[in-house]
Residue frames as qw, qx, qy, qz and C-alpha x, y, z in Angstrom:
[[0.347, -0.053, -0.485, 0.801, 9.98, -15.09, 10.70],
 [0.129, -0.784, -0.600, 0.091, 7.37, -13.26, 12.78],
 [0.136, 0.679, 0.042, 0.720, 6.95, -9.52, 12.75],
 [0.462, -0.366, -0.551, 0.591, 7.95, -8.01, 16.10],
 [0.075, -0.790, -0.230, -0.564, 6.14, -4.91, 17.42],
 [0.528, -0.395, -0.455, 0.599, 7.38, -2.72, 20.26],
 [0.060, -0.969, -0.231, 0.069, 6.67, 0.74, 21.60],
 [0.620, 0.354, -0.034, 0.700, 9.30, 3.17, 20.29],
 [0.190, -0.148, -0.308, 0.920, 8.06, 6.28, 22.10],
 [0.125, 0.770, 0.595, -0.195, 5.39, 8.97, 22.17],
 [0.312, 0.572, 0.241, 0.719, 4.94, 12.06, 20.02],
 [0.096, 0.080, -0.314, 0.941, 4.77, 15.52, 21.54],
 [0.538, -0.204, -0.131, -0.807, 0.96, 15.19, 21.32],
 [0.560, -0.252, 0.652, -0.444, 0.99, 11.89, 23.24],
 [0.888, 0.283, -0.138, -0.334, 0.46, 9.47, 20.36],
 [0.770, -0.333, 0.526, 0.141, 2.20, 6.10, 20.59],
 [0.496, 0.669, -0.488, -0.259, 4.85, 5.36, 17.97],
 [0.907, -0.170, 0.385, -0.030, 5.60, 1.70, 17.34],
 [0.106, 0.603, -0.723, -0.320, 8.57, 0.01, 15.74],
 [0.942, 0.170, 0.180, -0.228, 7.84, -3.03, 13.57],
 [0.090, -0.658, 0.722, 0.196, 10.81, -5.33, 12.95],
 [0.962, 0.231, 0.039, -0.143, 11.32, -8.21, 10.56],
 [0.191, -0.649, 0.716, 0.172, 14.49, -10.34, 10.50],
 [0.884, 0.295, -0.242, -0.272, 15.08, -13.05, 7.93],
 [0.965, -0.202, 0.086, 0.146, 17.22, -16.17, 8.05],
 [0.696, 0.423, -0.063, 0.577, 20.21, -14.27, 6.54],
 [0.447, -0.463, -0.319, 0.696, 20.39, -11.84, 9.49],
 [0.066, 0.311, 0.269, 0.909, 18.86, -9.02, 7.44],
 [0.116, -0.582, -0.669, 0.449, 16.67, -6.84, 9.66],
 [0.013, 0.407, 0.278, 0.870, 14.35, -4.04, 8.62],
 [0.136, -0.521, -0.659, 0.524, 12.52, -1.90, 11.18],
 [0.000, 0.492, 0.398, 0.774, 9.79, 0.58, 10.29],
 [0.008, 0.244, 0.544, -0.803, 8.11, 3.20, 12.48],
 [0.089, 0.668, 0.711, 0.201, 4.45, 4.11, 12.23],
 [0.098, -0.717, -0.088, 0.685, 5.44, 7.77, 12.57],
 [0.475, 0.606, -0.343, -0.538, 4.28, 8.47, 9.05],
 [0.990, 0.115, 0.063, 0.056, 6.07, 5.64, 7.36],
 [0.031, 0.867, -0.494, 0.052, 9.73, 5.83, 8.30],
 [0.896, 0.132, -0.375, 0.196, 12.39, 3.17, 7.81],
 [0.517, -0.828, 0.201, -0.078, 14.17, 3.13, 11.16],
 [0.407, -0.573, 0.685, 0.191, 16.88, 0.53, 10.57],
 [0.886, 0.389, -0.221, -0.122, 18.29, -1.68, 7.87],
 [0.478, -0.626, 0.616, 0.021, 20.75, -4.11, 9.39],
 [0.860, 0.440, -0.242, -0.089, 22.90, -6.25, 7.13],
 [0.832, -0.392, 0.240, 0.312, 25.83, -8.59, 7.72],
 [0.180, 0.845, -0.426, -0.268, 29.14, -7.27, 6.39],
 [0.690, 0.449, -0.560, -0.090, 31.70, -9.50, 4.65],
 [0.180, 0.310, -0.839, 0.409, 32.88, -10.80, 8.05],
 [0.423, -0.406, -0.806, -0.080, 29.36, -11.59, 9.25],
 [0.148, -0.288, -0.477, 0.817, 29.12, -8.59, 11.60],
 [0.071, 0.734, 0.644, 0.203, 25.64, -7.07, 11.48],
 [0.219, -0.210, -0.083, 0.949, 25.66, -3.30, 10.93],
 [0.252, 0.774, 0.498, -0.300, 22.92, -0.67, 10.53],
 [0.412, 0.093, 0.425, 0.800, 23.23, 1.05, 7.13],
 [0.018, -0.758, -0.526, -0.386, 20.31, 3.46, 7.52],
 [0.125, 0.231, -0.263, 0.929, 20.41, 7.07, 8.74],
 [0.462, -0.624, -0.528, -0.344, 17.97, 7.82, 11.51],
 [0.191, -0.579, 0.378, -0.697, 17.38, 8.87, 15.08],
 [0.291, -0.009, -0.907, 0.303, 17.08, 7.05, 18.39],
 [0.051, 0.416, 0.682, -0.600, 13.91, 8.79, 19.61],
 [0.225, 0.721, 0.636, 0.158, 10.59, 10.22, 18.43],
 [0.125, -0.879, -0.107, 0.448, 11.49, 13.79, 19.44],
 [0.259, -0.467, 0.515, 0.671, 14.34, 13.90, 16.92],
 [0.263, 0.326, 0.797, 0.436, 12.10, 12.50, 14.17],
 [0.069, 0.843, 0.510, -0.154, 9.52, 15.21, 14.92],
 [0.059, -0.888, 0.108, 0.444, 12.06, 17.98, 14.39],
 [0.563, -0.108, 0.631, 0.523, 13.77, 16.20, 11.45],
 [0.428, 0.745, 0.014, -0.512, 13.71, 18.34, 8.32],
 [0.025, 0.530, -0.750, -0.395, 15.92, 15.98, 6.32],
 [0.849, 0.158, -0.146, -0.482, 13.34, 13.23, 5.75],
 [0.002, 0.422, -0.904, 0.074, 15.66, 10.52, 7.15],
 [0.187, 0.055, 0.973, -0.123, 14.06, 7.16, 6.45],
 [0.508, 0.421, 0.319, -0.680, 10.84, 8.60, 5.06],
 [0.485, 0.268, 0.773, 0.310, 9.22, 6.66, 2.25],
 [0.062, 0.004, -0.371, -0.927, 8.26, 8.57, -0.86],
 [0.274, 0.454, 0.727, -0.435, 4.62, 9.43, -0.67],
 [0.436, 0.782, 0.400, -0.198, 2.33, 11.63, -2.66],
 [0.399, 0.897, -0.180, 0.064, 5.27, 13.64, -4.00],
 [0.901, -0.172, 0.024, 0.397, 8.80, 12.28, -4.26],
 [0.490, 0.130, 0.063, 0.860, 10.34, 15.63, -5.14],
 [0.012, 0.350, 0.206, -0.914, 8.92, 19.10, -5.73],
 [0.285, 0.722, 0.602, 0.186, 5.81, 20.63, -7.21],
 [0.363, 0.170, 0.088, 0.912, 7.00, 23.89, -8.75],
 [0.139, -0.290, 0.005, -0.947, 5.61, 27.07, -7.22],
 [0.187, 0.130, 0.795, -0.562, 3.30, 24.99, -5.05],
 [0.602, 0.378, 0.111, -0.695, 0.66, 24.75, -7.77],
 [0.208, -0.029, 0.911, 0.355, -0.66, 22.06, -10.06],
 [0.547, 0.254, -0.086, -0.793, -3.43, 21.91, -12.64],
 [0.232, 0.081, 0.967, 0.066, -5.63, 18.89, -13.20],
 [0.175, 0.575, 0.764, 0.235, -8.36, 18.92, -15.86],
 [0.112, 0.646, 0.239, 0.716, -8.10, 22.70, -16.11],
 [0.511, -0.826, -0.150, -0.185, -8.50, 23.31, -12.38],
 [0.389, 0.542, -0.495, 0.556, -5.52, 24.85, -10.56],
 [0.750, -0.586, -0.301, 0.057, -4.75, 23.72, -7.02],
 [0.094, 0.764, -0.421, 0.480, -2.60, 25.83, -4.68],
 [0.854, -0.221, -0.442, 0.162, -0.67, 23.70, -2.20],
 [0.528, -0.835, 0.079, 0.131, 1.18, 24.39, 1.04],
 [0.573, 0.688, -0.323, 0.307, 4.64, 25.69, 0.14],
 [0.773, -0.624, 0.079, 0.088, 7.16, 24.20, 2.54],
 [0.777, 0.168, 0.055, 0.605, 10.38, 24.90, 0.60],
 [0.234, -0.862, -0.126, 0.431, 11.86, 28.07, 2.13],
 [0.367, -0.397, 0.441, 0.717, 14.36, 28.48, -0.71],
 [0.055, 0.008, 0.675, 0.736, 12.08, 28.25, -3.71],
 [0.491, 0.147, 0.174, -0.841, 8.42, 28.50, -2.73],
 [0.549, 0.088, -0.730, -0.397, 7.68, 24.95, -3.85],
 [0.848, -0.337, 0.196, -0.358, 5.99, 22.01, -2.17],
 [0.272, 0.518, -0.808, 0.063, 8.60, 19.41, -1.19],
 [0.236, 0.063, -0.957, 0.155, 7.99, 15.72, -0.38],
 [0.299, -0.497, -0.808, -0.103, 4.27, 16.02, 0.29],
 [0.216, -0.766, -0.130, -0.591, 4.09, 19.35, 2.14],
 [0.215, -0.602, 0.493, -0.590, 4.20, 20.18, 5.80],
 [0.676, -0.195, 0.624, -0.341, 2.59, 16.89, 6.80],
 [0.590, 0.409, -0.607, -0.342, 3.91, 14.39, 4.26],
 [0.926, -0.108, -0.348, -0.102, 4.35, 10.65, 4.69],
 [0.471, 0.306, -0.583, 0.587, 7.42, 11.40, 6.81],
 [0.213, -0.223, 0.469, -0.828, 4.99, 12.47, 9.55]]
């Protein structure tokens, strides 16, 4: 099955966001946005053959931009937290952007993770 590409919308800075959709012969559809790398839809047939979307997400780019819940975002550089926003590699300590307001940690890749 061919990959279908269509314009999904524009970011607040005017960048085009595209939706890429693949559907297989079993009526399974997966759509991904190039806004970061976000899974937009996962459509599957239920036991009666009705196709339903089982993925949480939004219908427009604006809502993805203000999304703080990481709906559909693929795990990127960090799939959880880096404690206190610091890490040490080969004896060198790196201070990272702390985007967790409750604990001062870096969460899911920082302010501009793969969800963006």
